[in-house]
Structure formats: C-alpha cells, structure tokens
DRENKOL-895536 format. One record per residue (C-alpha): residue in one letter; x, y, z. Coordinates in steps of 0.001 Angstrom, whole numbers, padded with zeros to 6 digits, always signed. Layout:
AXYZ ...
***
This chain:
M+102503+088505+085746 Q+104728+086593+083370 H+105002+082878+083897 G+108509+081717+084701 S+109840+085220+085344 P+113002+085293+087495 E+113188+086680+090998 P+113909+090443+091096 R+117551+091348+091484 L+119278+094630+092203 S+120680+096310+089105 D+124493+096182+089028 P+125759+099634+090140 A+129101+099077+088407 K+127400+098649+085023 S+124623+101197+085493 R+124315+104957+085069 A+121880+107538+086409 V+121266+111112+085269 F+119444+113606+087496 I+118347+116744+085662 E+116533+119705+087181 A+115506+123227+086181 H+114245+125389+089040 E+114921+128994+087994 F+114077+130561+084644 T+116160+133711+084325 R+118442+133333+081327 T+116002+134979+078897 G+117435+138442+079489 A+114103+139895+080603 R+114389+142358+083464 I+110743+142023+084469 R+109078+138642+084774 D+105928+138458+082688 P+103671+135698+084098 R+102085+135287+080668 R+105438+134280+079186 H+107858+133348+081956 L+107780+130269+084135 A+107559+130496+087921 P+110604+129411+089936 R+110453+126077+091755 P+113225+125995+094433 S+112003+122680+095860 V+112816+120992+092531 K+116552+121395+093094 R+116415+120036+096642 G+114442+116998+095557 C+116771+116203+092677 L+119893+116448+094823 R+118397+114300+097569 L+117377+111557+095141 A+120901+111514+093704 E+122316+111138+097214 L+119974+108265+097979 F+120845+106329+094835 Q+124536+106668+095765 D+123862+105454+099313 P+125093+101836+099658 A+122020+101085+101794 V+119756+102013+098872 W+121532+101216+095600 G+125224+102073+095982 L+125703+103746+092609 P+129303+105032+092343 R+129577+108807+092362 E+131198+108801+088920 H+128187+106893+087557 C+125677+109417+088920 H+125465+112706+087015 V+123557+115671+088438 V+122805+118448+085964 S+121307+121622+087404 Q+119982+124459+085249 P+121092+122859+081957 T+120988+124298+078498 R+119186+122294+075857 D+122483+120815+074641 D+123604+120039+078205 L+120434+118094+078893 L+120589+115970+075775 G+124361+115595+075992 V+124427+114126+079493 V+121646+111664+078636 H+123568+110597+075534 E+126799+110075+077497 A+125090+108020+080206 A+123273+105924+077600 A+126574+105180+075864 A+128262+104103+079120 A+125548+101998+080741 T+125180+098299+079991 D+122921+097105+082827 T+120469+099857+083833 L+120046+103460+082756 V+118013+105843+084930 V+116961+109277+083678 Y+115247+111592+086171 Y+113936+115013+085215 A+112233+117634+087385 G+111019+121023+086254 H+108157+122492+084279 G+106520+120276+081688 L+104733+122082+078869 L+102313+121310+076044 Y+102414+123865+073214 P+099460+124386+070852 F+101390+123923+067607 S+104217+121654+068732 T+103166+118137+069624 G+104234+116123+072618 L+105707+116868+076013 H+108369+119587+076327 L+110854+119796+079213 S+111801+123228+080452 V+115307+124627+080803 P+116180+128093+082157 E+115649+129732+078726 T+112188+128251+078285 T+109161+130523+077923 K+105481+129662+077622 D+105115+131167+074154 K+108161+129700+072368 P+108312+125910+072080 F+111798+126010+070554 T+113139+127280+073911 A+112262+123928+075562 V+113567+120396+075028 K+111274+117997+073221 Y+110834+114806+075181 E+110818+113109+071798 D+114564+113887+071547 V+115282+112327+074945 R+113233+109317+073963 G+115198+108920+070755 I+118444+108694+072692 L+116998+106021+074971 L+115718+103948+072091 G+119094+104109+070385 A+120839+102625+073441 V+120072+099047+072397 H+122946+097659+074474 V+121331+098826+077752 R+119325+095991+079281 R+117016+098081+081460 K+115820+101660+081166 V+114019+103718+083793 V+112514+107152+083152 I+111215+109238+086081 L+109498+112533+085253 D+108385+115013+087902 C+106728+117682+085812 C+103288+118756+084678 F+101624+116660+081952 S+104343+114023+082377 G+101846+111249+081664 T+102094+112349+078038 A+105415+110497+077918 L+103514+107224+078185 K+101510+107958+075050 E+103980+109243+072477 S+104481+106692+069721 L+107579+105462+067952 S+105805+105018+064637 S+102639+106242+063013 G+099399+104327+062627 D+096937+102610+064895 D+099484+100007+066017 A+102110+102560+067022 T+104605+101295+069561 L+104838+103161+072852 L+108040+104260+074538 A+107402+101747+077290 D+107203+098998+074672 V+110987+098955+074519 Q+112089+095808+076333 G+112988+096307+079989 T+111650+099849+080330 S+109713+101438+083168 V+108305+104949+082827 L+107165+106662+086027 A+105356+109998+085647 A+104278+112404+088384 S+100916+113254+086813 P+098457+112206+084106 A+098822+113589+080592 T+096326+116393+081178 Q+097092+117361+084777 W+099558+119540+086630 A+102187+118150+088944 L+102348+119702+092398 A+105114+121709+094063 V+103686+123402+097143 E+105374+126599+098249 G+107103+126070+101572 E+107467+122310+101243 Q+110955+120863+101052 Y+110378+118796+097905 P+107802+118612+095096 A+104898+116312+095995 F+105848+113348+093815 T+109609+113465+094403 G+108992+114034+098108 E+107045+110785+098400 L+109733+108941+096454 V+112422+110344+098767 T+110432+109333+101851 L+109963+105812+100491 L+113665+105341+099749 E+114681+106792+103127 A+112249+104858+105306 G+111504+101773+103184 V+108387+099634+103420 S+107747+097984+106766 G+107286+094273+106230 G+108047+094650+102541 P+110480+092716+100342 D+114238+093157+100552 L+114294+094769+097095 L+111831+097387+095883 T+110832+096973+092248 M+109591+099791+090036 S+106123+098379+090614 D+106659+098617+094385 L+107871+102210+094115 F+104840+103206+092083 D+102421+101341+094323 H+103542+103002+097557 V+104021+106493+096124 D+100617+106247+094467 R+098955+105215+097728 S+100618+108033+099696 L+099607+110692+097177 M+096073+109317+096984 Q+095687+109538+100763 K+096771+113192+100628 N+094395+113947+097735 R+097289+115002+095503 P+097890+114380+091778 R+098213+110660+091089 P+101309+109278+089352 Q+101217+107113+086243 Q+103358+104132+085256 L+103793+102035+082169 N+106106+099014+082078 R+107209+096811+079237 D+108201+093162+079495 R+109946+092924+082879 G+110184+096647+083446 A+107916+096395+086488 S+110461+094115+088195 I+113490+096391+087684 C+115140+096958+091094 I+117224+100054+091781 A+116613+100265+095528 R+116897+098130+098630 N+114189+098270+101258 Q+115632+100152+104242 A+112811+099231+106620 P+113743+096512+109135 P+111657+093325+109071 L+108587+093364+111308 H+109590+090282+113318 P+113268+089443+112826 E+113880+085777+113493 P+116987+084706+115428 P+119287+082301+113612 E+118180+078683+113944 G+119686+077004+116958 L+121005+080285+118413 K+119070+079937+121673 E+120233+076364+122166 Q+123823+077484+121544 N+123404+080207+124152 G+122191+077634+126657 D+118534+078685+126827 P+117153+076292+129496 G+113532+076776+128463 S+113894+075893+124800 G+113548+072118+125265 R+110553+072507+127614 R+108788+074821+125108 R+109285+072320+122288 M+107810+069534+124426 L+104749+071649+125385 L+104249+072613+121748 A+104264+068956+120663 I+101707+068041+123354 G+099501+070939+122253 L+099609+069877+118622 L+098630+066309+119548 A+095656+067586+121568 V+094452+069798+118723 S+094794+066929+116225 A+092745+064601+118458 F+089996+067202+118785 L+089817+067757+115019 I+089569+063994+114359 L+086754+063691+116906 F+084909+066661+115371 W+085194+065117+111911 L+083504+061925+113100 L+080581+063694+114796 P+077229+063788+112950 D+077403+067591+112815 G+080884+067519+111325 T+081837+067335+107685 G+082612+063624+107957 E+078924+062838+107383 S+077342+063794+104057 D+074760+066549+104200 S+076440+068678+101577 A+073256+070192+100239 A+072635+072209+103381 G+073283+075908+102938 E+074385+075664+099305 G+073698+078386+096747 T+072720+077715+093174 S+076310+076972+092229 G+076719+074131+094740 N+079343+076140+096660 P+078252+076894+100249 S+079986+080303+100143 V+078248+081549+096998 L+075239+083837+097317 P+071877+082252+096436 G+070904+083362+092962 I+074478+083533+091625 T+076063+080800+089539 C+079818+081108+090014 G+082105+079700+087331 K+085759+080349+086553 A+087187+083851+086182 Y+088967+084660+082903 T+092397+085631+084233 D+094808+084774+081392 F+095506+087167+078537 D+098101+088198+075957 T+098869+091854+075246 G+099945+090997+071710 D+103621+090229+072300 G+103076+086480+072596 V+103667+086426+076355 K+100918+084822+078432 R+100048+086769+081571 T+097827+086001+084539 E+096104+088794+086445 V+095298+087466+089910 S+093178+090454+090944 I+090481+089448+088422 K+089924+086192+090307 V+089910+088069+093621 V+087158+090422+092424 H+085225+087587+090762 D+085277+085393+093876 A+084355+088314+096145 A+081371+089114+093907 C+080291+085458+094022 K+080240+085546+097813 G+078923+089069+098243 D+082129+089851+100145 F+082075+093650+100006 D+085082+093946+102326 A+087273+092023+099882 M+085904+094097+097012 E+086749+097322+098845 V+090350+096162+099254 A+090519+095174+095574 M+089435+098654+094423 D+091691+100430+096929 R+093701+102520+094504 G+091341+105474+094174 G+089966+106756+090917 F+087373+103998+090899 G+084622+104606+088339 T+081036+103594+089017 T+077698+104231+087396 E+076997+107213+089635 S+080404+108727+090245 Q+084014+108964+089183 S+087187+109055+091290 A+085268+107822+094328 E+086955+106400+097411 P+086466+102631+097881 D+084430+102979+101087 T+082151+105479+099341 V+081588+103084+096446 I+080852+100164+098770 A+078442+102233+100866 M+076637+103252+097682 W+076426+099638+096493 K+075016+098485+099829 K+072186+100995+099483 K+071097+099452+096201 G+068559+097257+097954 K+068201+094089+099941 D+069195+091871+096994 P+072949+092232+096367 T+072801+089753+093501 A+071237+092394+091230 L+074559+094247+091333 L+076995+091356+091684 R+075546+088769+089310 P+076400+090807+086150 L+079940+091371+087460 V+080461+087631+088027 T+079183+086895+084510 L+081394+089572+082940 L+084572+088301+084548 E+083997+084803+083171 Q+084161+086149+079601 K+087225+087002+077530 P+088220+090659+077906 V+089310+093165+075284 V+093073+093709+075712 S+094663+097077+074957 Q+097731+099074+075963 G+095588+100723+078616 G+094571+097459+080272 L+091591+095099+080104 T+087903+095707+079420 F+085165+093161+080153 S+081909+094179+078485 D+078550+093030+077187 D+075572+094986+075905 R+074901+096553+079290 Y+077748+096267+081816 V+081470+097076+081697 A+084286+096232+084137 T+087748+097702+083573 W+091317+097084+084718 E+094019+099669+084036 R+097797+099589+084162 G+099392+100039+087547 A+100231+097901+090548 G+097158+096364+092099 T+096344+095389+095667 Q+097301+091734+095198 P+100799+090194+094944 D+101833+089673+091317 S+099185+092146+090105 G+100210+094129+087050 L+096828+095832+086714 R+094337+097426+089070 W+090564+097207+089122 S+089423+100637+087985 G+085705+100567+087229 Y+082338+098847+087027 F+079719+100599+084871 D+076067+100220+083915 C+075814+101473+080328 R+072153+102402+080750 H+073011+105115+083258 I+076498+106058+082130 T+077449+109718+082053 E+078321+111222+078687 S+081937+111765+079649 M+082329+108045+080429 S+080408+106735+077416 F+083587+105483+075758 V+083696+102471+078079 C+080370+101269+076685 T+081571+101361+073087 T+084630+099117+073274 P+085753+097583+069948 
***
C-alpha cells in the first residue's frame, strides 16, 4: 500500500482504448494433414471468450468503452497483431488495455514468450509473434497514463519476467509506471481450455466476475480485485493459478464497475419520515432508552471488583505483559514498512495480521491469512490452508515451539525483491509474494513458512537468501 494514494477511479472510456486479440484455429500453413508434432490444436472457446470480454467492456454497466475504441482482432497475421496494438497505443491517453488469448509457446533457441497466430507451428519460432515486440510498443507509448496487459495463454507468466535491460538490476515490464500485467498461468505451466466448456478457464472466470460482480464488494473493481477473485475461484476448482505484477499504482487501475447489488441497501435518510412512517419516532425513542440502559450496565460493571476498573492487571498475562499473548512468547512490533527500491514507502498490513495471530496462537486467523493456496511449509508445498493448520496443530501440545520463531522473524527487517519479501535467520524463513492478500490494502500474500533444517532440496533456495 502506498501512503497518500488517491481513491480508485474508473478509467475514462473516452480517452482509453482496448484491443482484444485471439487465435483459435491454426490452418493457414497450407498443410492438408495436421501433424500434432508441428501443428497447434484448435481452441474454439478462445474466440467466444474474447468476444464476450469485448462486449462486457463496452457495456455501460461495466466500463462503457465506446465501440470505436474497442478493437477485436480474430485470427490475425503477425503484422495485424502488432499493427492494432500500435494504433491503440497511439490513440489512448488515459488507459490502454491489451488482451490476448491463444497458444503461448516457449521455443528452445528463441528466448521469451511467443504468441501464436494461425500460421504458427511448434517447430518454427519465426511463425509466432514475440511478446517482446508487443512489450516494446507498450513501453514506447509514454503518453498513456495506465497500461493493462491480460494474457490467457500457456506460459503467460513469462511476461512478468522479461527484462527491459540486461544485468542483475534489469527492469521488468511491470516496472513501467501505471502498469498491471495479468497472466493466466505461471511461467512454466499450461493454461487451461477444457473441451466442451464455453470459455477458457481463466477468461471464463473473468467473464463471470464482470457479469455478476462481487457481492458486498466496492463500487469499482481494481486490477487487484479482479486478480484476487479470479485467483480464488480457480484455486477452489484446482485449476492453474493466475499471476499478477503491478507497478506503482497499477494495482488500483479500474476498468470495471461492480455489477453486484449491495448486500443491505440503505434507504435515503429521512425517506421513511417523508413517507409518514408512524413507527419511526417510536423506534428512535426505544433505541435511545436501550442505549442508556446498556451504558448504565457497563459503568456498573467497570466499578465492580471483578471489572477492569480495579487493578489486577497481572492476572492471566503472558511473558509479554499482554493478556492475549501465549505464555512463552514475547510479542514486539511487526516489521511492516518496506521500500522496493523506487523510494516509495509501503506498508503491508498482512504481516502484522500474521504476527499478531502467531503471538496469540490464533490458528483460525492464520488460516485466513494464508488462504490463497500454494502455501509452502516444511513438510509440503501447495497445501490448502486447513491442511497446513491441521498439520501444525499435530506438532505437539506446545504451540510456542512453532509460533515463537515466526513472531521473532516478523519483527526483523525483511529482504525485499521483485518477487516479494523474505524474512529469514539461520534456521527459519517466512515469505510473502506478489498478489492480492486476504486483508484490505494488501499488496502481497503470505506464501510460506519454512524450517531450513528439514527443507526439501527443491525449496532450498528460500534458505539461502542474499
């Protein structure tokens, strides 16, 4: 969270542009017989998903993008794909959205993500479009205030890792100010398009979210909100998890209204009185009497010997002097402020939530905090929160053996990287990774707690942080 950041606002449709690109059939190679070793499988659901998203962004209830500002390109050539992105980038001044759906490919001798077009084959990288070329167009559009990239293709998480310059301090695509990159899958995983389903898995969840909205959610859905809810839905269905990387205020970009009605709509103030509701005055009087009675009871309770008005503060205290802290744990202040290197101070509220829950031994709160799936522990990876908590509870009768090191870790300064935060000492490691967390204003999510003595070889990197 950035201190002093403005309230989210809907991007101006009149000054914005969106490009929806899809490739669903791969038949322009001239081959009469499809060779599965070379040719890509058709994906009819890709076209339906792309068209539906374009319709939703034009819907006044969602964004209201004018039809002339929304370009749908189906089955493009390489030049068509790059050309339409270039034109939209030149015209937009507020927000530019680029959506692509199709096959994503990684070739052995051609680096980076490649986007398929109908001519693309598995054995010839020059038949596909390098994502690097799309990225170059976006970076050149310096007059565009906000940029959103949505990729529904295999290995799309690779787009979050490609650098703009060489060296250890290479800048990422998402480091461009006001950019949000939303990818359907991690860099090394396939995206999912199930035969018989109307839309691909990732786009389908995005369509459902925009159509139905978030019950009880905010009026405007930020890119962080979109990621959070799509991620949760895919996790619950055990499907490939999306990835997101935001720069500066990219997480707060709004290109969609929340279509869900409020849970408890309140009537306008004074409406009942205007309509002559005879019971309104009586209810107000009864409410006032009730409040007075409750106040009198609380004052009396305060003055009783058993109440908190008399000093006996030592009773029930743990070693920290806080009655809610577990005996044997000294609870200090969580280290929640950090700087990713751009000079902007950020506060991650979820660190305090986890720290305080560990102090109290509140496993329920800890389960909520880790509720994003993919949680790493000493014994397992990608475990569900309830599984992790059940495993922790079996550790023994003394929960402090597990929680005390976590409390201590989170009171120390973390290592900050593009991937998130790492708290570590010689034995234990706690990690936070990029992505919307379970708490309001969270820009990261709690992703792991490791004991380096029992770490698996594949996870050993977390115990060797710089």
